[in-house]
N, CA, C and O atoms as a CHARMM CRD file, in Angstrom:
* protein
*
  352
    1    1 MET  N     36.86100  95.21300  99.57800 PROA 1      0.00000
    2    1 MET  CA    35.91900  96.26800  99.74600 PROA 1      0.00000
    3    1 MET  C     36.14900  96.61700 101.46300 PROA 1      0.00000
    4    1 MET  O     35.85200  95.75900 102.29500 PROA 1      0.00000
    5    2 SER  N     36.62600  97.76700 101.81500 PROA 2      0.00000
    6    2 SER  CA    37.32200  97.87100 103.06400 PROA 2      0.00000
    7    2 SER  C     35.98500  98.27600 104.10000 PROA 2      0.00000
    8    2 SER  O     34.94400  98.35900 103.44700 PROA 2      0.00000
    9    3 ILE  N     35.84700  98.48200 105.24400 PROA 3      0.00000
   10    3 ILE  CA    34.61700  98.88400 105.78500 PROA 3      0.00000
   11    3 ILE  C     34.57000 100.26800 105.63400 PROA 3      0.00000
   12    3 ILE  O     33.46700 100.74000 105.35700 PROA 3      0.00000
   13    4 LEU  N     35.64600 101.13100 105.76800 PROA 4      0.00000
   14    4 LEU  CA    35.65500 102.69200 105.45600 PROA 4      0.00000
   15    4 LEU  C     34.92100 102.91700 104.17400 PROA 4      0.00000
   16    4 LEU  O     34.06300 103.79500 104.09200 PROA 4      0.00000
   17    5 ASN  N     35.27900 102.04700 103.04500 PROA 5      0.00000
   18    5 ASN  CA    34.46100 102.47500 101.82300 PROA 5      0.00000
   19    5 ASN  C     32.82600 101.96100 101.86900 PROA 5      0.00000
   20    5 ASN  O     32.04900 102.46500 101.05800 PROA 5      0.00000
   21    6 VAL  N     32.40100 101.08100 102.71100 PROA 6      0.00000
   22    6 VAL  CA    31.26000 100.85500 102.82700 PROA 6      0.00000
   23    6 VAL  C     30.60100 102.55500 103.40100 PROA 6      0.00000
   24    6 VAL  O     29.72900 103.13500 102.75400 PROA 6      0.00000
   25    7 PHE  N     31.06000 102.99800 104.37400 PROA 7      0.00000
   26    7 PHE  CA    30.53400 104.30600 104.82800 PROA 7      0.00000
   27    7 PHE  C     30.49600 105.16000 104.08500 PROA 7      0.00000
   28    7 PHE  O     29.52700 105.91300 104.18400 PROA 7      0.00000
   29    8 LYS  N     31.49100 105.43000 103.03800 PROA 8      0.00000
   30    8 LYS  CA    32.16000 106.53400 102.33600 PROA 8      0.00000
   31    8 LYS  C     31.14800 106.48300 100.90200 PROA 8      0.00000
   32    8 LYS  O     31.30100 107.42700 100.12700 PROA 8      0.00000
   33    9 THR  N     30.23500 105.53100 100.56800 PROA 9      0.00000
   34    9 THR  CA    29.34300 105.53600  99.47200 PROA 9      0.00000
   35    9 THR  C     28.29800 106.90100  99.37400 PROA 9      0.00000
   36    9 THR  O     27.90400 107.50300 100.37300 PROA 9      0.00000
   37   10 ASN  N     28.03800 107.15800  98.36500 PROA 10     0.00000
   38   10 ASN  CA    27.53200 108.64300  97.91200 PROA 10     0.00000
   39   10 ASN  C     27.77000 109.54400  98.27800 PROA 10     0.00000
   40   10 ASN  O     26.96500 110.43300  98.00000 PROA 10     0.00000
   41   11 ALA  N     28.92400 109.91300  99.07800 PROA 11     0.00000
   42   11 ALA  CA    29.58700 110.76800  99.70200 PROA 11     0.00000
   43   11 ALA  C     29.78900 111.82700  98.53800 PROA 11     0.00000
   44   11 ALA  O     29.30800 112.95600  98.64200 PROA 11     0.00000
   45   12 SER  N     30.40700 111.49000  97.59400 PROA 12     0.00000
   46   12 SER  CA    30.75100 112.51400  96.51600 PROA 12     0.00000
   47   12 SER  C     29.59600 113.28900  95.73400 PROA 12     0.00000
   48   12 SER  O     29.66800 114.08100  94.79400 PROA 12     0.00000
   49   13 ARG  N     28.53800 112.80200  96.42500 PROA 13     0.00000
   50   13 ARG  CA    26.93900 113.80800  95.58700 PROA 13     0.00000
   51   13 ARG  C     27.15100 114.97000  96.25300 PROA 13     0.00000
   52   13 ARG  O     26.91300 114.99500  97.46000 PROA 13     0.00000
   53   14 HSD  N     27.72300 116.34900  95.46200 PROA 14     0.00000
   54   14 HSD  CA    27.79900 117.16600  96.32100 PROA 14     0.00000
   55   14 HSD  C     26.56300 118.19700  96.05400 PROA 14     0.00000
   56   14 HSD  O     26.90800 119.12700  95.32500 PROA 14     0.00000
   57   15 GLU  N     25.42200 118.24000  96.40800 PROA 15     0.00000
   58   15 GLU  CA    24.14000 118.38400  96.45400 PROA 15     0.00000
   59   15 GLU  C     23.60500 119.42100  97.70400 PROA 15     0.00000
   60   15 GLU  O     23.34500 118.93600  98.80500 PROA 15     0.00000
   61   16 THR  N     23.50500 120.45000  97.52400 PROA 16     0.00000
   62   16 THR  CA    22.88000 121.45900  98.64100 PROA 16     0.00000
   63   16 THR  C     21.22700 121.18700  98.72800 PROA 16     0.00000
   64   16 THR  O     20.47900 121.55200  97.82200 PROA 16     0.00000
   65   17 ALA  N     20.80200 120.57100  99.80800 PROA 17     0.00000
   66   17 ALA  CA    19.44300 119.88100 100.24600 PROA 17     0.00000
   67   17 ALA  C     18.66200 121.27000 100.41600 PROA 17     0.00000
   68   17 ALA  O     17.76300 121.45300  99.59500 PROA 17     0.00000
   69   18 SER  N     18.89500 122.33500 101.42600 PROA 18     0.00000
   70   18 SER  CA    18.21000 123.12900 101.79700 PROA 18     0.00000
   71   18 SER  C     18.80900 124.36400 102.64700 PROA 18     0.00000
   72   18 SER  O     19.85700 124.01400 103.18900 PROA 18     0.00000
   73   19 SER  N     18.46000 125.70700 102.92800 PROA 19     0.00000
   74   19 SER  CA    18.91100 125.97000 103.84900 PROA 19     0.00000
   75   19 SER  C     18.72800 125.42500 105.21600 PROA 19     0.00000
   76   19 SER  O     17.69000 124.85500 105.55300 PROA 19     0.00000
   77   20 GLY  N     19.86600 125.62600 106.09300 PROA 20     0.00000
   78   20 GLY  CA    19.51100 124.73300 107.48600 PROA 20     0.00000
   79   20 GLY  C     20.83800 124.34500 108.05300 PROA 20     0.00000
   80   20 GLY  O     21.87800 124.86300 107.64400 PROA 20     0.00000
   81   21 GLN  N     20.80900 123.36300 109.07000 PROA 21     0.00000
   82   21 GLN  CA    21.99600 122.98200 109.80600 PROA 21     0.00000
   83   21 GLN  C     21.90200 121.92900 110.47900 PROA 21     0.00000
   84   21 GLN  O     20.80600 121.48900 110.82900 PROA 21     0.00000
   85   22 VAL  N     23.23100 121.25600 110.81900 PROA 22     0.00000
   86   22 VAL  CA    22.66900 119.90700 111.68600 PROA 22     0.00000
   87   22 VAL  C     23.17900 119.99700 112.77800 PROA 22     0.00000
   88   22 VAL  O     24.31000 120.35900 113.10100 PROA 22     0.00000
   89   23 VAL  N     22.14200 119.58800 113.49300 PROA 23     0.00000
   90   23 VAL  CA    22.11100 119.60900 115.07400 PROA 23     0.00000
   91   23 VAL  C     22.30500 118.23900 115.64800 PROA 23     0.00000
   92   23 VAL  O     21.63200 117.28600 115.25500 PROA 23     0.00000
   93   24 PRO  N     23.32100 118.12500 116.67300 PROA 24     0.00000
   94   24 PRO  CA    23.42800 117.18000 117.14700 PROA 24     0.00000
   95   24 PRO  C     22.64200 116.58800 118.82700 PROA 24     0.00000
   96   24 PRO  O     22.23800 117.37900 119.67900 PROA 24     0.00000
   97   25 ASP  N     22.60600 115.61500 118.91200 PROA 25     0.00000
   98   25 ASP  CA    22.35600 115.25100 120.62600 PROA 25     0.00000
   99   25 ASP  C     23.43600 114.70100 121.05300 PROA 25     0.00000
  100   25 ASP  O     23.77700 113.58600 120.65700 PROA 25     0.00000
  101   26 PRO  N     24.02400 115.29200 121.78400 PROA 26     0.00000
  102   26 PRO  CA    25.55400 114.81200 122.44900 PROA 26     0.00000
  103   26 PRO  C     25.23900 114.07300 123.19400 PROA 26     0.00000
  104   26 PRO  O     26.27800 113.46000 123.43800 PROA 26     0.00000
  105   27 SER  N     24.16500 113.50200 124.00900 PROA 27     0.00000
  106   27 SER  CA    24.12400 112.55400 125.02300 PROA 27     0.00000
  107   27 SER  C     24.02900 111.33300 124.33700 PROA 27     0.00000
  108   27 SER  O     24.01900 110.32900 125.04900 PROA 27     0.00000
  109   28 ARG  N     23.94600 111.16100 122.94700 PROA 28     0.00000
  110   28 ARG  CA    23.67300 109.86900 122.17000 PROA 28     0.00000
  111   28 ARG  C     25.14200 109.76000 121.33800 PROA 28     0.00000
  112   28 ARG  O     25.51000 108.67700 120.88300 PROA 28     0.00000
  113   29 CYS  N     25.80400 110.78000 121.21200 PROA 29     0.00000
  114   29 CYS  CA    27.37900 110.32700 120.43000 PROA 29     0.00000
  115   29 CYS  C     28.16500 109.66100 121.36600 PROA 29     0.00000
  116   29 CYS  O     28.37200 109.90200 122.55500 PROA 29     0.00000
  117   30 VAL  N     28.67000 108.56400 120.44100 PROA 30     0.00000
  118   30 VAL  CA    29.97500 107.62800 121.05600 PROA 30     0.00000
  119   30 VAL  C     30.88300 108.01100 120.35300 PROA 30     0.00000
  120   30 VAL  O     31.57900 107.02400 120.11600 PROA 30     0.00000
  121   31 GLN  N     31.55700 109.47000 119.55300 PROA 31     0.00000
  122   31 GLN  CA    32.18000 109.75000 119.36900 PROA 31     0.00000
  123   31 GLN  C     33.08600 108.69300 118.13000 PROA 31     0.00000
  124   31 GLN  O     34.30200 108.49900 118.13800 PROA 31     0.00000
  125   32 CYS  N     32.36000 108.28200 117.40600 PROA 32     0.00000
  126   32 CYS  CA    32.92400 106.74400 116.33700 PROA 32     0.00000
  127   32 CYS  C     33.68900 107.75400 115.16800 PROA 32     0.00000
  128   32 CYS  O     34.68000 107.36900 114.54900 PROA 32     0.00000
  129   33 GLY  N     33.11100 109.01200 114.98300 PROA 33     0.00000
  130   33 GLY  CA    33.86900 109.60100 113.69700 PROA 33     0.00000
  131   33 GLY  C     33.24300 109.51100 112.47300 PROA 33     0.00000
  132   33 GLY  O     33.34000 110.38000 111.60600 PROA 33     0.00000
  133   34 ILE  N     32.50900 108.34500 112.35300 PROA 34     0.00000
  134   34 ILE  CA    31.71400 108.29800 110.89300 PROA 34     0.00000
  135   34 ILE  C     31.13000 109.33500 110.11100 PROA 34     0.00000
  136   34 ILE  O     31.10500 109.36600 108.88000 PROA 34     0.00000
  137   35 CYS  N     30.50300 110.46900 111.15900 PROA 35     0.00000
  138   35 CYS  CA    29.86100 111.53700 110.56700 PROA 35     0.00000
  139   35 CYS  C     31.04800 112.34700 109.65500 PROA 35     0.00000
  140   35 CYS  O     30.98200 112.55100 108.44300 PROA 35     0.00000
  141   36 SER  N     32.15800 112.75700 110.57300 PROA 36     0.00000
  142   36 SER  CA    33.15300 113.71600 110.09000 PROA 36     0.00000
  143   36 SER  C     34.08700 112.75600 108.90700 PROA 36     0.00000
  144   36 SER  O     34.90900 113.28200 108.15500 PROA 36     0.00000
  145   37 TYR  N     33.79700 111.35000 108.91400 PROA 37     0.00000
  146   37 TYR  CA    34.67900 110.92500 107.80600 PROA 37     0.00000
  147   37 TYR  C     33.73100 110.99200 106.47300 PROA 37     0.00000
  148   37 TYR  O     34.22100 111.02500 105.34500 PROA 37     0.00000
  149   38 ASN  N     32.34500 111.00900 106.71600 PROA 38     0.00000
  150   38 ASN  CA    31.36200 111.20300 105.56600 PROA 38     0.00000
  151   38 ASN  C     31.41400 112.49700 104.88900 PROA 38     0.00000
  152   38 ASN  O     31.15800 112.59300 103.68900 PROA 38     0.00000
  153   39 CYS  N     31.70000 113.38100 105.53400 PROA 39     0.00000
  154   39 CYS  CA    31.23700 114.79400 105.21600 PROA 39     0.00000
  155   39 CYS  C     32.38800 115.27300 104.00700 PROA 39     0.00000
  156   39 CYS  O     33.61200 115.32300 104.13100 PROA 39     0.00000
  157   40 PRO  N     31.50500 115.62100 102.74000 PROA 40     0.00000
  158   40 PRO  CA    32.53200 115.44700 101.56600 PROA 40     0.00000
  159   40 PRO  C     33.47800 116.62800 101.43400 PROA 40     0.00000
  160   40 PRO  O     34.43700 116.43700 100.68700 PROA 40     0.00000
  161   41 ILE  N     33.36700 118.04400 102.13800 PROA 41     0.00000
  162   41 ILE  CA    34.45700 118.96300 102.52300 PROA 41     0.00000
  163   41 ILE  C     35.15200 118.72000 104.01100 PROA 41     0.00000
  164   41 ILE  O     35.75100 119.63800 104.57100 PROA 41     0.00000
  165   42 ASN  N     35.02300 117.45300 104.57600 PROA 42     0.00000
  166   42 ASN  CA    35.77800 117.23500 105.68000 PROA 42     0.00000
  167   42 ASN  C     35.63700 118.17700 107.25700 PROA 42     0.00000
  168   42 ASN  O     36.42900 118.25500 108.19500 PROA 42     0.00000
  169   43 ILE  N     34.36300 118.76700 107.05800 PROA 43     0.00000
  170   43 ILE  CA    34.33300 119.62600 108.21700 PROA 43     0.00000
  171   43 ILE  C     34.11500 118.47900 109.58900 PROA 43     0.00000
  172   43 ILE  O     33.52200 117.41300 109.41900 PROA 43     0.00000
  173   44 ASP  N     34.61700 118.84000 110.76300 PROA 44     0.00000
  174   44 ASP  CA    34.59600 117.91900 111.98700 PROA 44     0.00000
  175   44 ASP  C     33.53000 117.92100 112.75300 PROA 44     0.00000
  176   44 ASP  O     33.49600 118.38100 113.89400 PROA 44     0.00000
  177   45 VAL  N     32.62000 117.41200 112.16500 PROA 45     0.00000
  178   45 VAL  CA    31.19200 117.05700 113.07800 PROA 45     0.00000
  179   45 VAL  C     31.31200 116.38900 114.12000 PROA 45     0.00000
  180   45 VAL  O     30.56000 116.47700 115.09100 PROA 45     0.00000
  181   46 ARG  N     32.20500 115.70600 114.02400 PROA 46     0.00000
  182   46 ARG  CA    32.36900 114.83100 115.17700 PROA 46     0.00000
  183   46 ARG  C     32.83100 115.85300 116.88200 PROA 46     0.00000
  184   46 ARG  O     32.74600 115.49900 118.05800 PROA 46     0.00000
  185   47 ALA  N     33.27900 117.09100 116.29000 PROA 47     0.00000
  186   47 ALA  CA    33.52000 117.51500 117.02600 PROA 47     0.00000
  187   47 ALA  C     32.38200 118.69300 117.61400 PROA 47     0.00000
  188   47 ALA  O     32.39900 119.24500 118.71400 PROA 47     0.00000
  189   48 HSD  N     31.49600 118.85500 116.60000 PROA 48     0.00000
  190   48 HSD  CA    30.27800 119.79800 117.01400 PROA 48     0.00000
  191   48 HSD  C     29.23700 118.97400 117.88600 PROA 48     0.00000
  192   48 HSD  O     28.69400 119.30000 118.94200 PROA 48     0.00000
  193   49 ALA  N     29.12500 117.89000 117.18800 PROA 49     0.00000
  194   49 ALA  CA    28.11700 116.81400 118.49400 PROA 49     0.00000
  195   49 ALA  C     28.93500 116.79100 119.83300 PROA 49     0.00000
  196   49 ALA  O     28.29900 117.00600 120.86500 PROA 49     0.00000
  197   50 TRP  N     30.21100 116.56300 119.91300 PROA 50     0.00000
  198   50 TRP  CA    30.88600 116.55000 121.34100 PROA 50     0.00000
  199   50 TRP  C     30.42400 117.56100 121.91600 PROA 50     0.00000
  200   50 TRP  O     30.03700 117.44300 123.07900 PROA 50     0.00000
  201   51 LYS  N     30.34400 118.83000 121.23900 PROA 51     0.00000
  202   51 LYS  CA    30.00600 120.16500 122.36400 PROA 51     0.00000
  203   51 LYS  C     28.69200 120.48100 122.26600 PROA 51     0.00000
  204   51 LYS  O     28.27300 121.49200 122.82800 PROA 51     0.00000
  205   52 GLY  N     27.98400 119.78200 121.64600 PROA 52     0.00000
  206   52 GLY  CA    26.30700 119.55000 121.35800 PROA 52     0.00000
  207   52 GLY  C     26.02100 120.74900 120.50300 PROA 52     0.00000
  208   52 GLY  O     24.88300 121.19300 120.35700 PROA 52     0.00000
  209   53 GLU  N     27.17500 121.29800 119.89800 PROA 53     0.00000
  210   53 GLU  CA    26.62500 122.77300 118.71900 PROA 53     0.00000
  211   53 GLU  C     26.32100 122.32500 117.54600 PROA 53     0.00000
  212   53 GLU  O     26.83100 121.34100 117.00900 PROA 53     0.00000
  213   54 PRO  N     25.48300 123.02200 117.10300 PROA 54     0.00000
  214   54 PRO  CA    24.87600 123.03000 115.56900 PROA 54     0.00000
  215   54 PRO  C     25.77500 123.30100 114.60400 PROA 54     0.00000
  216   54 PRO  O     26.43500 124.31000 114.85300 PROA 54     0.00000
  217   55 VAL  N     26.05700 122.72300 113.52100 PROA 55     0.00000
  218   55 VAL  CA    27.40900 122.99200 112.43300 PROA 55     0.00000
  219   55 VAL  C     26.61900 123.87800 111.71100 PROA 55     0.00000
  220   55 VAL  O     25.60000 123.77000 111.03000 PROA 55     0.00000
  221   56 LYS  N     27.39800 124.83400 112.05600 PROA 56     0.00000
  222   56 LYS  CA    27.07300 126.56300 111.17400 PROA 56     0.00000
  223   56 LYS  C     28.82700 126.64200 110.32700 PROA 56     0.00000
  224   56 LYS  O     29.57900 127.61400 110.25200 PROA 56     0.00000
  225   57 HSD  N     28.95100 125.74700 109.99000 PROA 57     0.00000
  226   57 HSD  CA    30.35900 125.87500 108.88600 PROA 57     0.00000
  227   57 HSD  C     29.92800 126.33000 107.56900 PROA 57     0.00000
  228   57 HSD  O     29.18200 125.74100 106.78700 PROA 57     0.00000
  229   58 SER  N     30.55200 127.55800 107.41900 PROA 58     0.00000
  230   58 SER  CA    30.23000 128.50000 106.21600 PROA 58     0.00000
  231   58 SER  C     30.38600 127.57300 104.86900 PROA 58     0.00000
  232   58 SER  O     29.80400 127.78400 103.80500 PROA 58     0.00000
  233   59 GLU  N     31.15100 126.67400 105.10300 PROA 59     0.00000
  234   59 GLU  CA    31.13700 125.77500 103.96900 PROA 59     0.00000
  235   59 GLU  C     30.44900 124.68800 103.62100 PROA 59     0.00000
  236   59 GLU  O     30.52800 124.14000 102.52200 PROA 59     0.00000
  237   60 CYS  N     29.54800 124.24100 104.81500 PROA 60     0.00000
  238   60 CYS  CA    28.80300 123.04400 104.60300 PROA 60     0.00000
  239   60 CYS  C     27.82800 123.15300 103.78700 PROA 60     0.00000
  240   60 CYS  O     27.16700 124.19100 103.77400 PROA 60     0.00000
  241   61 LEU  N     27.57600 122.21900 103.03800 PROA 61     0.00000
  242   61 LEU  CA    26.55200 121.70000 101.98500 PROA 61     0.00000
  243   61 LEU  C     25.15200 121.38800 102.19800 PROA 61     0.00000
  244   61 LEU  O     24.25400 121.50000 101.36300 PROA 61     0.00000
  245   62 THR  N     25.05200 120.98500 103.40000 PROA 62     0.00000
  246   62 THR  CA    23.81600 120.86900 103.55200 PROA 62     0.00000
  247   62 THR  C     23.23400 119.50400 103.38700 PROA 62     0.00000
  248   62 THR  O     22.11300 119.11100 103.70800 PROA 62     0.00000
  249   63 CYS  N     24.28800 118.81300 102.78300 PROA 63     0.00000
  250   63 CYS  CA    24.11200 117.48500 101.85900 PROA 63     0.00000
  251   63 CYS  C     23.41900 116.32900 102.75200 PROA 63     0.00000
  252   63 CYS  O     22.90200 115.35600 102.20400 PROA 63     0.00000
  253   64 GLY  N     23.43200 116.46600 103.96600 PROA 64     0.00000
  254   64 GLY  CA    22.92100 115.12800 104.94600 PROA 64     0.00000
  255   64 GLY  C     23.82600 114.19500 104.96200 PROA 64     0.00000
  256   64 GLY  O     23.44300 113.41400 105.83300 PROA 64     0.00000
  257   65 GLU  N     24.74600 113.83100 104.54100 PROA 65     0.00000
  258   65 GLU  CA    25.38000 112.78400 104.68400 PROA 65     0.00000
  259   65 GLU  C     25.88300 111.97900 105.95800 PROA 65     0.00000
  260   65 GLU  O     25.96400 110.75800 106.08300 PROA 65     0.00000
  261   66 CYS  N     26.19900 112.97700 106.87200 PROA 66     0.00000
  262   66 CYS  CA    26.62800 113.05800 108.33000 PROA 66     0.00000
  263   66 CYS  C     25.51700 112.48000 109.06300 PROA 66     0.00000
  264   66 CYS  O     25.64400 111.50500 109.80300 PROA 66     0.00000
  265   67 VAL  N     24.44200 113.08100 108.85200 PROA 67     0.00000
  266   67 VAL  CA    22.91700 112.80300 109.44700 PROA 67     0.00000
  267   67 VAL  C     22.48900 111.05000 108.76400 PROA 67     0.00000
  268   67 VAL  O     21.96500 110.17200 109.44900 PROA 67     0.00000
  269   68 ALA  N     22.77000 110.94600 107.70400 PROA 68     0.00000
  270   68 ALA  CA    22.26800 109.72400 107.13800 PROA 68     0.00000
  271   68 ALA  C     23.14900 108.64500 107.42600 PROA 68     0.00000
  272   68 ALA  O     22.70700 107.49600 107.46900 PROA 68     0.00000
  273   69 ARG  N     24.77400 108.98400 107.69900 PROA 69     0.00000
  274   69 ARG  CA    25.35500 108.03800 107.99300 PROA 69     0.00000
  275   69 ARG  C     25.53600 107.39900 109.56600 PROA 69     0.00000
  276   69 ARG  O     25.81300 106.24800 109.90100 PROA 69     0.00000
  277   70 CYS  N     25.28400 108.53400 110.34400 PROA 70     0.00000
  278   70 CYS  CA    25.29000 108.64900 111.89200 PROA 70     0.00000
  279   70 CYS  C     24.84100 106.87500 112.29900 PROA 70     0.00000
  280   70 CYS  O     23.72700 106.57100 111.87400 PROA 70     0.00000
  281   71 PRO  N     25.33900 106.12900 112.79700 PROA 71     0.00000
  282   71 PRO  CA    24.52300 104.97900 113.45100 PROA 71     0.00000
  283   71 PRO  C     23.57000 104.88100 114.61700 PROA 71     0.00000
  284   71 PRO  O     22.82200 103.95800 114.93800 PROA 71     0.00000
  285   72 ARG  N     23.80700 106.21200 115.24400 PROA 72     0.00000
  286   72 ARG  CA    23.17100 106.14300 116.43400 PROA 72     0.00000
  287   72 ARG  C     22.03200 107.09900 116.45100 PROA 72     0.00000
  288   72 ARG  O     21.28700 107.33100 117.40300 PROA 72     0.00000
  289   73 GLY  N     21.99600 107.78300 114.88800 PROA 73     0.00000
  290   73 GLY  CA    20.85300 108.83400 115.06600 PROA 73     0.00000
  291   73 GLY  C     21.13100 110.06500 116.09500 PROA 73     0.00000
  292   73 GLY  O     20.18200 110.49700 116.74800 PROA 73     0.00000
  293   74 VAL  N     22.42800 110.63200 116.24100 PROA 74     0.00000
  294   74 VAL  CA    22.59500 111.78500 117.26600 PROA 74     0.00000
  295   74 VAL  C     22.44100 112.81000 116.16700 PROA 74     0.00000
  296   74 VAL  O     22.01100 113.87300 116.61400 PROA 74     0.00000
  297   75 LEU  N     22.65500 112.81600 114.89800 PROA 75     0.00000
  298   75 LEU  CA    22.49800 114.06100 114.20800 PROA 75     0.00000
  299   75 LEU  C     21.05000 114.11100 113.51600 PROA 75     0.00000
  300   75 LEU  O     20.63500 113.11500 112.92300 PROA 75     0.00000
  301   76 ARG  N     20.27800 115.30100 113.60200 PROA 76     0.00000
  302   76 ARG  CA    19.31800 115.50100 112.39600 PROA 76     0.00000
  303   76 ARG  C     19.27300 116.94300 111.97900 PROA 76     0.00000
  304   76 ARG  O     19.72300 117.86800 112.65500 PROA 76     0.00000
  305   77 PHE  N     18.71900 117.05000 110.86800 PROA 77     0.00000
  306   77 PHE  CA    18.59000 118.26600 110.25000 PROA 77     0.00000
  307   77 PHE  C     17.73300 119.09400 110.40600 PROA 77     0.00000
  308   77 PHE  O     16.58200 118.68700 110.24800 PROA 77     0.00000
  309   78 GLU  N     17.92900 120.56800 110.77400 PROA 78     0.00000
  310   78 GLU  CA    16.71200 121.53700 110.92400 PROA 78     0.00000
  311   78 GLU  C     16.82800 122.54800 109.95000 PROA 78     0.00000
  312   78 GLU  O     17.87000 123.18400 109.79200 PROA 78     0.00000
  313   79 LYS  N     15.78100 122.73000 109.27400 PROA 79     0.00000
  314   79 LYS  CA    15.62500 123.75000 108.36100 PROA 79     0.00000
  315   79 LYS  C     15.91400 125.15000 108.80900 PROA 79     0.00000
  316   79 LYS  O     15.93900 125.25600 110.03500 PROA 79     0.00000
  317   80 THR  N     16.08300 125.98400 108.30400 PROA 80     0.00000
  318   80 THR  CA    16.24300 127.27200 108.61700 PROA 80     0.00000
  319   80 THR  C     15.30900 128.21800 107.83700 PROA 80     0.00000
  320   80 THR  O     15.52700 128.19000 106.62600 PROA 80     0.00000
  321   81 ASP  N     14.32400 129.04600 108.22700 PROA 81     0.00000
  322   81 ASP  CA    13.49500 130.25500 107.66300 PROA 81     0.00000
  323   81 ASP  C     14.20900 131.14000 107.17300 PROA 81     0.00000
  324   81 ASP  O     14.66400 131.85100 108.06800 PROA 81     0.00000
  325   82 LEU  N     14.60800 131.51800 105.92400 PROA 82     0.00000
  326   82 LEU  CA    15.49300 132.38400 105.51400 PROA 82     0.00000
  327   82 LEU  C     14.68400 133.85000 105.85500 PROA 82     0.00000
  328   82 LEU  O     15.27400 134.84900 106.26500 PROA 82     0.00000
  329   83 PHE  N     13.42800 133.78600 105.64000 PROA 83     0.00000
  330   83 PHE  CA    12.65900 134.80300 105.61200 PROA 83     0.00000
  331   83 PHE  C     12.16000 135.11500 107.05200 PROA 83     0.00000
  332   83 PHE  O     11.22700 135.91700 107.08500 PROA 83     0.00000
  333   84 ALA  N     12.61400 134.62000 108.29500 PROA 84     0.00000
  334   84 ALA  CA    11.92100 134.98100 109.57700 PROA 84     0.00000
  335   84 ALA  C     12.44900 136.23600 109.83600 PROA 84     0.00000
  336   84 ALA  O     13.52500 136.66200 109.41600 PROA 84     0.00000
  337   85 ARG  N     11.36100 137.02300 110.80000 PROA 85     0.00000
  338   85 ARG  CA    11.89100 137.84800 111.28500 PROA 85     0.00000
  339   85 ARG  C     12.29300 138.14900 112.70000 PROA 85     0.00000
  340   85 ARG  O     11.54400 137.85700 113.63200 PROA 85     0.00000
  341   86 SER  N     13.49600 138.74600 112.89300 PROA 86     0.00000
  342   86 SER  CA    14.08700 138.45600 114.45700 PROA 86     0.00000
  343   86 SER  C     13.33800 139.65900 115.33200 PROA 86     0.00000
  344   86 SER  O     13.11500 140.83200 115.03100 PROA 86     0.00000
  345   87 LYS  N     13.05900 138.95100 116.45400 PROA 87     0.00000
  346   87 LYS  CA    12.04800 139.57900 117.65800 PROA 87     0.00000
  347   87 LYS  C     12.59600 140.72800 118.06900 PROA 87     0.00000
  348   87 LYS  O     13.77200 140.74200 118.43100 PROA 87     0.00000
  349   88 SER  N     11.79300 141.90800 118.07300 PROA 88     0.00000
  350   88 SER  CA    12.41700 143.27000 118.32700 PROA 88     0.00000
  351   88 SER  C     12.17400 143.30900 120.06800 PROA 88     0.00000
  352   88 SER  O     12.54800 144.28200 120.72300 PROA 88     0.00000
C-alpha cells in the first residue's frame, strides 16, 4: 500500500454533511496538498487555504474529507444558517 492510499481511504463516500463551507487558517498551512488530494471532486482546497479564502465551490459536497485529512488542523467546517436574514 502506497503512502498516498493511506490518505485516500474513505474519500469515496460522497455524503453531504450539511450546509456550510470549509474555512482555512492560512498561517498554519504548509501547502502539502493532502486536502486537495482527498477531495472526492478534486477541488483545489490547497489554493483556497493559501489565499485564506473559504471554499465556496458550487460542487463542494461539504463531506469534510479535506478537514479530516489535514495533518496540521488548518481547515475547519463552518455551518451556514440558510434562514439567516441579511442586515438591512
